[in-house]
N, CA, C and O atoms as a printed pandas DataFrame, in Angstrom:
     atom_number atom_name residue_name chain_id  residue_number  x_coord  y_coord  z_coord
0              1         N          MET        A               1    0.867   -1.152   -0.071
1              2        CA          MET        A               1    0.057   -0.079    0.019
2              3         C          MET        A               1    0.870    1.305   -0.044
3              4         O          MET        A               1    1.836    1.468    0.702
4              5         N          LYS        A               2    0.518    2.164   -0.823
5              6        CA          LYS        A               2    1.415    3.395   -1.031
6              7         C          LYS        A               2    1.678    4.082    0.271
7              8         O          LYS        A               2    0.732    4.573    0.888
8              9         N          ASN        A               3    2.853    4.148    0.711
9             10        CA          ASN        A               3    3.250    4.750    1.899
10            11         C          ASN        A               3    2.468    4.851    3.177
11            12         O          ASN        A               3    2.561    5.838    3.907
12            13         N          ALA        A               4    1.669    3.790    3.450
13            14        CA          ALA        A               4    0.660    3.622    4.513
14            15         C          ALA        A               4    1.461    3.186    5.741
15            16         O          ALA        A               4    2.175    2.184    5.696
16            17         N          GLU        A               5    1.341    3.943    6.842
17            18        CA          GLU        A               5    2.218    3.657    8.030
18            19         C          GLU        A               5    1.180    3.679    9.253
19            20         O          GLU        A               5    1.594    3.310   10.352
20            21         N          ALA        A               6   -0.081    4.074    9.116
21            22        CA          ALA        A               6   -0.969    4.304   10.389
22            23         C          ALA        A               6   -2.402    3.905   10.032
23            24         O          ALA        A               6   -2.975    4.186    8.980
24            25         N          VAL        A               7   -2.898    3.208   11.065
25            26        CA          VAL        A               7   -4.246    2.765   10.932
26            27         C          VAL        A               7   -5.131    3.286   12.114
27            28         O          VAL        A               7   -4.627    3.456   13.224
28            29         N          LEU        A               8   -6.272    3.503   11.905
29            30        CA          LEU        A               8   -7.291    3.948   12.908
30            31         C          LEU        A               8   -8.463    3.194   12.722
31            32         O          LEU        A               8   -9.039    3.128   11.636
32            33         N          ALA        A               9   -8.905    2.518   13.934
33            34        CA          ALA        A               9  -10.136    1.685   13.799
34            35         C          ALA        A               9  -11.189    2.318   14.918
35            36         O          ALA        A               9  -10.979    2.414   16.127
36            37         N          VAL        A              10  -12.218    2.670   14.288
37            38        CA          VAL        A              10  -13.401    3.307   15.151
38            39         C          VAL        A              10  -14.604    2.281   14.947
39            40         O          VAL        A              10  -15.120    2.030   13.858
40            41         N          LYS        A              11  -14.968    1.725   16.184
41            42        CA          LYS        A              11  -16.133    0.858   16.161
42            43         C          LYS        A              11  -17.139    1.324   17.216
43            44         O          LYS        A              11  -16.800    1.683   18.344
44            45         N          PHE        A              12  -18.444    1.291   16.757
45            46        CA          PHE        A              12  -19.510    1.569   17.763
46            47         C          PHE        A              12  -20.791    1.194   17.243
47            48         O          PHE        A              12  -20.925    0.929   16.048
48            49         N          LYS        A              13  -21.807    1.151   18.112
49            50        CA          LYS        A              13  -23.303    1.089   17.790
50            51         C          LYS        A              13  -23.886    2.449   17.830
51            52         O          LYS        A              13  -23.528    3.409   18.511
52            53         N          SER        A              14  -24.871    2.349   16.955
53            54        CA          SER        A              14  -25.606    3.776   16.687
54            55         C          SER        A              14  -27.035    3.775   16.936
55            56         O          SER        A              14  -27.706    2.745   16.871
56            57         N          THR        A              15  -27.558    5.034   17.248
57            58        CA          THR        A              15  -29.059    5.205   17.588
58            59         C          THR        A              15  -29.819    5.043   16.412
59            60         O          THR        A              15  -31.017    4.770   16.486
60            61         N          TYR        A              16  -29.142    5.210   15.151
61            62        CA          TYR        A              16  -29.774    5.260   13.903
62            63         C          TYR        A              16  -29.914    3.874   13.297
63            64         O          TYR        A              16  -29.154    2.980   13.669
64            65         N          SER        A              17  -30.831    3.658   12.398
65            66        CA          SER        A              17  -31.015    2.463   11.672
66            67         C          SER        A              17  -29.804    2.245   10.845
67            68         O          SER        A              17  -29.049    3.197   10.644
68            69         N          GLU        A              18  -29.545    1.040   10.333
69            70        CA          GLU        A              18  -28.522    0.822    9.476
70            71         C          GLU        A              18  -28.734    1.559    8.164
71            72         O          GLU        A              18  -27.755    2.063    7.613
72            73         N          GLU        A              19  -29.961    1.659    7.618
73            74        CA          GLU        A              19  -30.270    2.568    6.487
74            75         C          GLU        A              19  -29.878    3.807    6.664
75            76         O          GLU        A              19  -29.091    4.349    5.889
76            77         N          ALA        A              20  -30.349    4.353    7.634
77            78        CA          ALA        A              20  -30.191    5.951    8.052
78            79         C          ALA        A              20  -28.537    6.195    8.188
79            80         O          ALA        A              20  -27.955    7.136    7.650
80            81         N          LEU        A              21  -27.976    5.301    8.901
81            82        CA          LEU        A              21  -26.639    5.518    8.974
82            83         C          LEU        A              21  -25.766    5.438    7.581
83            84         O          LEU        A              21  -24.907    6.263    7.272
84            85         N          MET        A              22  -26.083    4.477    6.922
85            86        CA          MET        A              22  -25.366    4.259    5.645
86            87         C          MET        A              22  -25.646    5.569    4.740
87            88         O          MET        A              22  -24.816    5.999    3.938
88            89         N          LYS        A              23  -26.845    6.119    4.951
89            90        CA          LYS        A              23  -27.092    7.512    4.185
90            91         C          LYS        A              23  -26.260    8.411    4.586
91            92         O          LYS        A              23  -25.617    9.045    3.749
92            93         N          ILE        A              24  -26.119    8.632    5.868
93            94        CA          ILE        A              24  -25.067    9.642    6.443
94            95         C          ILE        A              24  -23.805    9.503    6.074
95            96         O          ILE        A              24  -23.088   10.486    5.887
96            97         N          CYS        A              25  -23.363    8.201    5.918
97            98        CA          CYS        A              25  -21.912    7.724    5.592
98            99         C          CYS        A              25  -21.692    8.157    4.022
99           100         O          CYS        A              25  -20.615    8.608    3.631
100          101         N          GLU        A              26  -22.762    7.981    3.218
101          102        CA          GLU        A              26  -22.616    8.338    1.806
102          103         C          GLU        A              26  -22.478    9.828    1.590
103          104         O          GLU        A              26  -21.695   10.317    0.775
104          105         N          GLU        A              27  -23.284   10.513    2.370
105          106        CA          GLU        A              27  -23.296   11.973    2.398
106          107         C          GLU        A              27  -21.898   12.487    2.892
107          108         O          GLU        A              27  -21.565   13.601    2.489
108          109         N          ASP        A              28  -21.101   11.852    3.660
109          110        CA          ASP        A              28  -20.035   12.405    4.110
110          111         C          ASP        A              28  -18.715   11.984    3.328
111          112         O          ASP        A              28  -17.620   12.409    3.695
112          113         N          LEU        A              29  -18.855   11.152    2.259
113          114        CA          LEU        A              29  -17.723   10.687    1.517
114          115         C          LEU        A              29  -16.756   11.836    1.142
115          116         O          LEU        A              29  -15.534   11.722    1.246
116          117         N          GLU        A              30  -17.372   12.936    0.704
117          118        CA          GLU        A              30  -16.576   13.986    0.050
118          119         C          GLU        A              30  -15.722   14.667    1.247
119          120         O          GLU        A              30  -14.596   15.108    1.014
120          121         N          HIS        A              31  -16.163   14.720    2.228
121          122        CA          HIS        A              31  -15.444   15.147    3.516
122          123         C          HIS        A              31  -14.204   14.345    3.797
123          124         O          HIS        A              31  -13.101   14.869    3.958
124          125         N          PHE        A              32  -14.437   13.012    3.850
125          126        CA          PHE        A              32  -13.502   12.244    4.205
126          127         C          PHE        A              32  -12.496   11.966    3.043
127          128         O          PHE        A              32  -11.390   11.488    3.291
128          129         N          ARG        A              33  -12.876   12.259    1.825
129          130        CA          ARG        A              33  -11.869   12.229    0.648
130          131         C          ARG        A              33  -10.878   13.451    0.886
131          132         O          ARG        A              33   -9.726   13.436    0.452
132          133         N          ALA        A              34  -11.349   14.383    1.521
133          134        CA          ALA        A              34  -10.541   15.676    1.557
134          135         C          ALA        A              34   -9.526   15.659    2.768
135          136         O          ALA        A              34   -8.715   16.572    2.920
136          137         N          VAL        A              35   -9.612   14.522    3.668
137          138        CA          VAL        A              35   -8.563   14.444    4.837
138          139         C          VAL        A              35   -7.324   14.304    4.404
139          140         O          VAL        A              35   -7.081   13.246    3.823
140          141         N          PRO        A              36   -6.317   15.212    4.545
141          142        CA          PRO        A              36   -5.112   14.937    4.221
142          143         C          PRO        A              36   -4.332   13.742    4.775
143          144         O          PRO        A              36   -4.299   13.501    5.982
144          145         N          GLY        A              37   -3.751   13.054    3.919
145          146        CA          GLY        A              37   -3.041   11.902    4.361
146          147         C          GLY        A              37   -3.803   10.665    4.468
147          148         O          GLY        A              37   -3.205    9.620    4.724
148          149         N          LEU        A              38   -5.218   10.683    4.277
149          150        CA          LEU        A              38   -6.012    9.475    4.406
150          151         C          LEU        A              38   -6.102    8.835    2.926
151          152         O          LEU        A              38   -6.665    9.365    1.967
152          153         N          LEU        A              39   -5.483    7.680    2.929
153          154        CA          LEU        A              39   -5.422    6.932    1.807
154          155         C          LEU        A              39   -6.634    6.132    1.303
155          156         O          LEU        A              39   -6.913    5.937    0.120
156          157         N          GLN        A              40   -7.431    5.621    2.568
157          158        CA          GLN        A              40   -8.401    4.704    2.205
158          159         C          GLN        A              40   -9.228    4.734    3.530
159          160         O          GLN        A              40   -8.705    4.865    4.636
160          161         N          LYS        A              41  -10.593    4.596    3.309
161          162        CA          LYS        A              41  -11.367    4.440    4.639
162          163         C          LYS        A              41  -12.425    3.333    4.186
163          164         O          LYS        A              41  -13.069    3.465    3.145
164          165         N          TYR        A              42  -12.562    2.248    5.024
165          166        CA          TYR        A              42  -13.510    1.278    4.845
166          167         C          TYR        A              42  -14.601    1.364    5.914
167          168         O          TYR        A              42  -14.404    1.575    7.111
168          169         N          TYR        A              43  -15.866    1.156    5.268
169          170        CA          TYR        A              43  -17.021    1.375    6.267
170          171         C          TYR        A              43  -17.566   -0.184    6.299
171          172         O          TYR        A              43  -17.968   -0.828    5.330
172          173         N          LEU        A              44  -17.472   -0.617    7.676
173          174        CA          LEU        A              44  -18.036   -2.054    8.007
174          175         C          LEU        A              44  -19.182   -2.256    8.840
175          176         O          LEU        A              44  -19.453   -1.464    9.742
176          177         N          ALA        A              45  -19.832   -3.216    8.605
177          178        CA          ALA        A              45  -21.071   -3.445    9.363
178          179         C          ALA        A              45  -20.943   -4.945    9.938
179          180         O          ALA        A              45  -20.798   -5.918    9.198
180          181         N          GLU        A              46  -21.005   -5.012   11.184
181          182        CA          GLU        A              46  -20.841   -6.377   11.840
182          183         C          GLU        A              46  -22.292   -6.906   11.960
183          184         O          GLU        A              46  -23.170   -6.265   12.536
184          185         N          GLU        A              47  -22.473   -8.004   11.434
185          186        CA          GLU        A              47  -23.893   -8.729   11.304
186          187         C          GLU        A              47  -24.344   -9.068   12.686
187          188         O          GLU        A              47  -25.438   -8.659   13.073
188          189         N          SER        A              48  -23.533   -9.827   13.497
189          190        CA          SER        A              48  -23.951  -10.429   14.731
190          191         C          SER        A              48  -24.171   -9.283   15.794
191          192         O          SER        A              48  -25.013   -9.467   16.673
192          193         N          SER        A              49  -23.545   -8.261   15.757
193          194        CA          SER        A              49  -23.855   -7.145   16.892
194          195         C          SER        A              49  -24.482   -5.990   16.353
195          196         O          SER        A              49  -25.100   -5.205   17.072
196          197         N          GLY        A              50  -24.365   -5.854   15.209
197          198        CA          GLY        A              50  -25.107   -4.455   14.489
198          199         C          GLY        A              50  -24.247   -3.258   14.671
199          200         O          GLY        A              50  -24.653   -2.127   14.406
200          201         N          ALA        A              51  -22.829   -3.560   15.211
201          202        CA          ALA        A              51  -21.783   -2.513   15.275
202          203         C          ALA        A              51  -21.515   -2.106   13.925
203          204         O          ALA        A              51  -21.772   -2.827   12.961
204          205         N          ILE        A              52  -20.889   -0.709   13.819
205          206        CA          ILE        A              52  -20.385   -0.228   12.657
206          207         C          ILE        A              52  -18.788    0.155   13.035
207          208         O          ILE        A              52  -18.384    0.542   14.131
208          209         N          SER        A              53  -18.035   -0.053   11.872
209          210        CA          SER        A              53  -16.586    0.349   12.069
210          211         C          SER        A              53  -16.234    1.081   10.890
211          212         O          SER        A              53  -16.749    0.902    9.787
212          213         N          GLY        A              54  -15.264    1.981   11.183
213          214        CA          GLY        A              54  -14.545    2.641   10.194
214          215         C          GLY        A              54  -12.980    2.407   10.267
215          216         O          GLY        A              54  -12.356    2.727   11.279
216          217         N          ILE        A              55  -12.419    1.889    9.264
217          218        CA          ILE        A              55  -11.081    1.450    9.289
218          219         C          ILE        A              55  -10.426    2.652    8.293
219          220         O          ILE        A              55  -10.730    2.824    7.113
220          221         N          TYR        A              56   -9.541    3.363    9.004
221          222        CA          TYR        A              56   -8.756    4.432    8.226
222          223         C          TYR        A              56   -7.291    4.115    8.128
223          224         O          TYR        A              56   -6.553    3.879    9.084
224          225         N          ILE        A              57   -6.943    4.138    6.804
225          226        CA          ILE        A              57   -5.587    4.039    6.463
226          227         C          ILE        A              57   -4.834    5.248    6.112
227          228         O          ILE        A              57   -5.128    5.928    5.129
228          229         N          PHE        A              58   -3.877    5.518    6.896
229          230        CA          PHE        A              58   -3.290    6.814    6.841
230          231         C          PHE        A              58   -1.684    6.864    6.260
231          232         O          PHE        A              58   -0.917    5.960    6.590
232          233         N          GLU        A              59   -1.303    7.781    5.529
233          234        CA          GLU        A              59    0.113    7.834    4.982
234          235         C          GLU        A              59    1.064    7.864    6.177
235          236         O          GLU        A              59    2.066    7.150    6.223
236          237         N          THR        A              60    0.703    8.747    7.174
237          238        CA          THR        A              60    1.717    8.731    8.386
238          239         C          THR        A              60    0.797    8.912    9.617
239          240         O          THR        A              60   -0.388    9.244    9.620
240          241         N          ARG        A              61    1.650    8.605   10.722
241          242        CA          ARG        A              61    0.929    8.640   12.120
242          243         C          ARG        A              61    0.547   10.110   12.464
243          244         O          ARG        A              61   -0.388   10.355   13.226
244          245         N          ASP        A              62    1.334   11.122   11.851
245          246        CA          ASP        A              62    0.866   12.499   12.063
246          247         C          ASP        A              62   -0.417   12.801   11.406
247          248         O          ASP        A              62   -1.263   13.495   11.970
248          249         N          ASP        A              63   -0.580   12.329   10.292
249          250        CA          ASP        A              63   -1.784   12.352    9.500
250          251         C          ASP        A              63   -3.085   11.889   10.426
251          252         O          ASP        A              63   -4.104   12.564   10.573
252          253         N          ARG        A              64   -2.867   10.800   10.922
253          254        CA          ARG        A              64   -3.925    9.951   11.727
254          255         C          ARG        A              64   -4.121   10.869   12.912
255          256         O          ARG        A              64   -5.280   11.010   13.301
256          257         N          THR        A              65   -3.160   11.511   13.537
257          258        CA          THR        A              65   -3.320   12.331   14.765
258          259         C          THR        A              65   -4.060   13.649   14.399
259          260         O          THR        A              65   -4.917   14.160   15.120
260          261         N          SER        A              66   -3.681   14.100   13.320
261          262        CA          SER        A              66   -4.340   15.364   12.836
262          263         C          SER        A              66   -5.736   15.124   12.402
263          264         O          SER        A              66   -6.545   16.041   12.547
264          265         N          PHE        A              67   -6.096   14.041   11.908
265          266        CA          PHE        A              67   -7.461   13.726   11.663
266          267         C          PHE        A              67   -8.205   13.494   12.895
267          268         O          PHE        A              67   -9.322   14.002   12.996
268          269         N          TRP        A              68   -7.737   12.805   13.825
269          270        CA          TRP        A              68   -8.415   12.338   15.151
270          271         C          TRP        A              68   -8.636   13.561   15.980
271          272         O          TRP        A              68   -9.565   13.541   16.787
272          273         N          THR        A              69   -7.843   14.685   15.864
273          274        CA          THR        A              69   -8.026   15.969   16.596
274          275         C          THR        A              69   -8.870   16.923   15.845
275          276         O          THR        A              69   -9.228   17.975   16.374
276          277         N          SER        A              70   -9.204   16.608   14.638
277          278        CA          SER        A              70   -9.858   17.475   13.686
278          279         C          SER        A              70  -11.286   17.796   14.018
279          280         O          SER        A              70  -11.889   17.097   14.831
280          281         N          GLU        A              71  -11.829   18.772   13.456
281          282        CA          GLU        A              71  -13.360   19.037   13.664
282          283         C          GLU        A              71  -14.253   18.035   13.198
283          284         O          GLU        A              71  -15.246   17.697   13.842
284          285         N          LEU        A              72  -13.850   17.426   11.819
285          286        CA          LEU        A              72  -14.515   16.435   11.337
286          287         C          LEU        A              72  -14.693   15.268   12.378
287          288         O          LEU        A              72  -15.793   14.826   12.710
288          289         N          ALA        A              73  -13.549   14.847   12.826
289          290        CA          ALA        A              73  -13.570   13.690   13.805
290          291         C          ALA        A              73  -14.355   14.066   15.077
291          292         O          ALA        A              73  -15.157   13.246   15.525
292          293         N          LYS        A              74  -14.184   15.197   15.661
293          294        CA          LYS        A              74  -14.937   15.577   16.738
294          295         C          LYS        A              74  -16.363   15.478   16.718
295          296         O          LYS        A              74  -17.033   15.256   17.726
296          297         N          HIS        A              75  -16.890   15.666   15.409
297          298        CA          HIS        A              75  -18.441   15.546   15.011
298          299         C          HIS        A              75  -18.897   14.121   14.833
299          300         O          HIS        A              75  -20.097   13.911   14.656
300          301         N          ILE        A              76  -18.058   13.152   14.864
301          302        CA          ILE        A              76  -18.357   11.795   14.634
302          303         C          ILE        A              76  -19.606   11.313   15.452
303          304         O          ILE        A              76  -20.643   10.884   14.944
304          305         N          PRO        A              77  -19.340   11.454   16.873
305          306        CA          PRO        A              77  -20.300   10.925   17.733
306          307         C          PRO        A              77  -21.746   11.508   17.559
307          308         O          PRO        A              77  -22.738   10.782   17.618
308          309         N          THR        A              78  -21.809   12.850   17.344
309          310        CA          THR        A              78  -23.082   13.245   17.020
310          311         C          THR        A              78  -23.814   13.039   15.877
311          312         O          THR        A              78  -25.027   12.844   15.800
312          313         N          ARG        A              79  -22.834   13.103   14.812
313          314        CA          ARG        A              79  -23.306   12.913   13.436
314          315         C          ARG        A              79  -23.900   11.491   13.172
315          316         O          ARG        A              79  -24.987   11.286   12.632
316          317         N          TYR        A              80  -23.056   10.561   13.617
317          318        CA          TYR        A              80  -23.258    9.075   13.400
318          319         C          TYR        A              80  -24.104    8.433   14.634
319          320         O          TYR        A              80  -24.190    7.210   14.749
320          321         N          GLY        A              81  -24.690    9.280   15.502
321          322        CA          GLY        A              81  -25.518    8.669   16.773
322          323         C          GLY        A              81  -24.777    7.599   17.354
323          324         O          GLY        A              81  -25.257    6.476   17.509
324          325         N          VAL        A              82  -23.604    7.925   17.682
325          326        CA          VAL        A              82  -22.674    7.025   18.468
326          327         C          VAL        A              82  -23.269    6.738   19.854
327          328         O          VAL        A              82  -23.492    7.726   20.553
328          329         N          ILE        A              83  -23.553    5.553   20.339
329          330        CA          ILE        A              83  -23.867    5.160   21.757
330          331         C          ILE        A              83  -22.613    4.971   22.416
331          332         O          ILE        A              83  -21.957    3.943   22.247
332          333         N          SER        A              84  -22.182    6.056   23.278
333          334        CA          SER        A              84  -20.901    6.257   23.722
334          335         C          SER        A              84  -20.229    5.258   24.562
335          336         O          SER        A              84  -19.009    5.278   24.725
336          337         N          GLU        A              85  -21.140    4.229   25.194
337          338        CA          GLU        A              85  -20.547    3.150   25.861
338          339         C          GLU        A              85  -20.086    2.143   24.898
339          340         O          GLU        A              85  -19.301    1.282   25.296
340          341         N          THR        A              86  -20.463    2.148   23.731
341          342        CA          THR        A              86  -20.130    1.175   22.644
342          343         C          THR        A              86  -18.905    1.556   21.959
343          344         O          THR        A              86  -18.388    0.722   21.215
344          345         N          LEU        A              87  -18.301    2.843   22.122
345          346        CA          LEU        A              87  -17.398    3.383   21.179
346          347         C          LEU        A              87  -15.925    2.723   21.478
347          348         O          LEU        A              87  -15.464    2.865   22.610
348          349         N          ARG        A              88  -15.279    2.102   20.619
349          350        CA          ARG        A              88  -13.913    1.598   20.747
350          351         C          ARG        A              88  -13.119    2.240   19.718
351          352         O          ARG        A              88  -13.521    2.185   18.555
352          353         N          VAL        A              89  -12.066    2.828   19.997
353          354        CA          VAL        A              89  -11.162    3.421   19.139
354          355         C          VAL        A              89   -9.762    2.679   19.413
355          356         O          VAL        A              89   -9.356    2.387   20.538
356          357         N          GLU        A              90   -9.106    2.426   18.236
357          358        CA          GLU        A              90   -7.806    1.673   18.353
358          359         C          GLU        A              90   -6.935    2.360   17.361
359          360         O          GLU        A              90   -7.430    2.842   16.342
360          361         N          GLN        A              91   -5.569    2.432   17.630
361          362        CA          GLN        A              91   -4.567    3.045   16.663
362          363         C          GLN        A              91   -3.605    1.752   16.511
363          364         O          GLN        A              91   -3.277    1.022   17.447
364          365         N          TYR        A              92   -3.213    1.604   15.158
365          366        CA          TYR        A              92   -2.109    0.554   14.742
366          367         C          TYR        A              92   -1.141    1.287   14.007
367          368         O          TYR        A              92   -1.421    2.347   13.446
368          369         N          ASP        A              93    0.107    0.713   13.984
369          370        CA          ASP        A              93    1.107    0.946   13.038
370          371         C          ASP        A              93    1.214   -0.089   12.140
371          372         O          ASP        A              93    1.240   -1.258   12.525
372          373         N          MET        A              94    1.291    0.277   10.784
373          374        CA          MET        A              94    1.197   -0.710    9.703
374          375         C          MET        A              94    2.519   -1.587    9.831
375          376         O          MET        A              94    3.615   -1.028    9.863
376          377         N          ALA        A              95    2.393   -2.994    9.905
377          378        CA          ALA        A              95    3.501   -3.937   10.111
378          379         C          ALA        A              95    3.924   -4.517    8.678
379          380         O          ALA        A              95    5.011   -4.287    8.146
380          381         N          ILE        A              96    2.897   -5.306    8.131
381          382        CA          ILE        A              96    3.072   -6.098    6.990
382          383         C          ILE        A              96    1.939   -5.892    6.075
383          384         O          ILE        A              96    0.791   -5.913    6.519
384          385         N          VAL        A              97    2.205   -5.674    4.698
385          386        CA          VAL        A              97    1.137   -5.589    3.859
386          387         C          VAL        A              97    1.092   -6.743    2.882
387          388         O          VAL        A              97    2.111   -7.115    2.301
388          389         N          LEU        A              98   -0.101   -7.313    2.699
389          390        CA          LEU        A              98   -0.142   -8.576    1.874
390          391         C          LEU        A              98    0.171   -8.335    0.315
391          392         O          LEU        A              98    1.000   -8.962   -0.344
392          393         N          ASN        A              99   -0.662   -7.299   -0.139
393          394        CA          ASN        A              99   -0.636   -6.903   -1.440
394          395         C          ASN        A              99   -0.004   -5.366   -1.681
395          396         O          ASN        A              99   -0.605   -4.373   -1.273
396          397         N          ASP        A             100    0.885   -5.310   -2.172
397          398        CA          ASP        A             100    1.427   -3.860   -2.489
398          399         C          ASP        A             100    0.569   -3.202   -3.603
399          400         O          ASP        A             100    0.920   -3.228   -4.783
400          401         N          VAL        A             101   -0.467   -2.666   -3.211
401          402        CA          VAL        A             101   -1.355   -2.002   -4.187
402          403         C          VAL        A             101   -1.029   -0.425   -3.980
403          404         O          VAL        A             101   -0.898    0.115   -2.881
404          405         N          VAL        A             102   -0.924    0.209   -5.243
405          406        CA          VAL        A             102   -0.719    1.619   -5.204
406          407         C          VAL        A             102   -2.066    2.312   -5.137
407          408         O          VAL        A             102   -2.748    2.130   -6.145
408          409         N          LEU        A             103   -2.598    3.043   -4.218
409          410        CA          LEU        A             103   -3.787    3.657   -4.347
410          411         C          LEU        A             103   -3.757    5.128   -4.923
411          412         O          LEU        A             103   -2.989    5.989   -4.494
412          413         N          ALA        A             104   -4.699    5.333   -5.971
413          414        CA          ALA        A             104   -4.642    6.571   -6.717
414          415         C          ALA        A             104   -4.982    7.773   -5.736
415          416         O          ALA        A             104   -4.993    8.929   -6.157
């Protein structure tokens, strides 16, 4: 993966229905496309629990930190109806990448 060194995983349950939440995610795509250093974001839905996850792949650790302290990130709990006691945030450093795919 092109210069990826940092990962952010955000998992939560929402007060919104899955359909409503996916609509909000789609509305916000352009905001996330504009995040400096964000190479890719995956939206995941866990069938068994109903939890939603965002997996963010960043070019650098500093990009990850800048995003997580940004206004966009600060609005995630309200915008996505996060149930606070279900919120789990994890930061990882990239170790090994299976396929060396260059992201555009």
